[in-house]
C-alpha positions as CSV (number, residue, x, y, z in Angstrom):
1,M,0.1,-7.5,-5.2
2,R,-3.6,-7.1,-4.9
3,E,-3.9,-10.7,-3.6
4,T,-1.4,-9.9,-0.8
5,A,-3.4,-6.8,0.1
6,T,-6.6,-8.8,0.2
7,R,-5.0,-11.4,2.5
8,A,-4.1,-8.5,4.8
9,L,-7.5,-6.6,4.6
10,G,-10.0,-9.2,3.6
11,L,-12.5,-8.5,0.9
12,A,-14.2,-5.1,0.6
13,D,-17.1,-6.2,2.8
14,Q,-14.7,-7.7,5.5
15,A,-12.5,-4.6,6.0
16,D,-12.3,-5.1,9.8
17,A,-11.4,-8.8,9.6
18,P,-8.0,-9.8,10.9
19,P,-5.5,-11.1,8.4
20,S,-6.2,-14.8,7.6
21,A,-3.1,-16.1,9.3
22,P,-2.1,-13.9,12.2
23,E,0.8,-16.2,13.1
24,N,2.4,-15.3,9.8
25,L,2.2,-11.5,10.2
26,G,5.9,-11.1,9.8
27,I,5.9,-12.8,6.4
28,L,2.9,-10.7,5.3
29,I,4.6,-7.5,6.5
30,G,7.7,-8.5,4.4
31,Q,5.6,-9.2,1.3
32,L,3.7,-5.9,1.6
33,R,6.9,-3.9,2.1
34,G,8.5,-5.7,-0.8
35,H,5.6,-4.8,-3.1
36,L,5.7,-1.2,-2.0
37,E,9.5,-1.0,-2.6
38,L,8.9,-2.3,-6.2
39,L,5.8,-0.2,-6.9
40,I,6.9,3.2,-5.5
41,P,9.6,3.8,-8.2
42,E,7.2,2.7,-10.9
43,V,4.5,5.2,-9.8
44,E,7.2,7.9,-9.5
45,K,8.2,7.2,-13.2
46,M,4.5,7.5,-14.1
47,L,4.3,10.9,-12.3
48,G,6.7,12.4,-14.9
49,R,4.2,11.5,-17.7
50,L,1.2,13.1,-16.0
51,P,0.3,16.8,-16.6
52,K,2.1,19.2,-14.3
53,G,-0.4,20.8,-11.9
54,G,-2.9,18.0,-12.6
55,T,-5.0,16.4,-9.8
56,A,-3.9,12.9,-10.8
57,R,-0.3,13.9,-10.5
58,Y,-0.8,15.6,-7.1
59,C,-2.8,12.7,-5.7
60,A,-0.4,10.0,-6.9
61,G,2.5,12.0,-5.6
62,A,0.9,12.3,-2.2
63,C,0.2,8.6,-2.2
64,V,3.9,7.9,-2.9
65,G,4.9,10.1,0.0
66,E,2.5,8.3,2.3
67,A,3.8,4.9,1.1
68,R,7.4,6.0,1.9
69,G,6.3,7.1,5.3
70,K,4.7,3.7,6.0
71,L,7.9,2.0,5.0
72,Q,9.8,4.1,7.5
73,A,7.3,3.3,10.3
74,Q,7.2,0.2,12.4
75,S,4.4,-1.6,14.1
76,A,3.4,-0.4,17.6
77,P,4.6,-2.4,20.5
78,R,1.2,-3.6,21.6
79,A,-0.9,-6.7,21.1
80,D,-2.6,-5.5,17.9
81,G,0.3,-3.4,16.6
82,E,1.4,-5.8,13.9
83,V,-2.2,-6.2,12.6
84,E,-2.7,-2.5,12.4
85,Y,0.7,-2.1,10.6
86,V,-0.3,-4.8,8.1
87,R,-3.5,-3.0,7.4
88,R,-1.8,0.4,6.9
89,L,0.7,-1.2,4.5
90,A,-2.1,-3.0,2.6
91,R,-4.3,0.1,2.3
92,V,-1.4,2.2,0.9
93,L,-0.5,-0.6,-1.5
94,R,-4.0,-0.7,-2.8
95,A,-4.1,3.1,-3.2
96,L,-0.8,3.0,-5.1
97,L,-2.0,0.2,-7.4
98,D,-5.2,2.2,-8.1
99,H,-3.1,5.2,-9.1
100,F,-0.7,3.1,-11.2
101,E,-3.4,1.3,-13.0
102,G,-5.8,4.2,-13.4
103,D,-3.4,7.1,-14.1
104,A,-1.1,5.0,-16.4
105,A,-4.1,4.1,-18.7
106,P,-4.1,6.0,-22.0
C-alpha cells in the first residue's frame, strides 16, 4: 500500500512531482481506492480497541471519515483533475496507514 502511495506522491522530498506514469492514472486511482476500501474497515476495528475519548481514537476516526469522503469524490473535470485526485487518495491512504501501524502497536 505504501508503495502505491509513493508511486502517486513520489518520495517525501518530491511531494509535488507528478505520478510516475500519468497515462496510467486510471489504474493508479483504482489501486488506491482498492487499498482504502480494504484498510478503512481494519482501522475501524482498531478504533474499538483504543481508549474512548483518547486523542488517537479521535484522530484515527477523523481520518476514516476523510477517507470515506475521498472515496465518494471524483476527479475534477480539468486537465490536472486526475493527478490531484490521485494525490488526495494517496495522502489519505498514508495517513490511514500511519494510524493503523502506529495506533495498533502495543
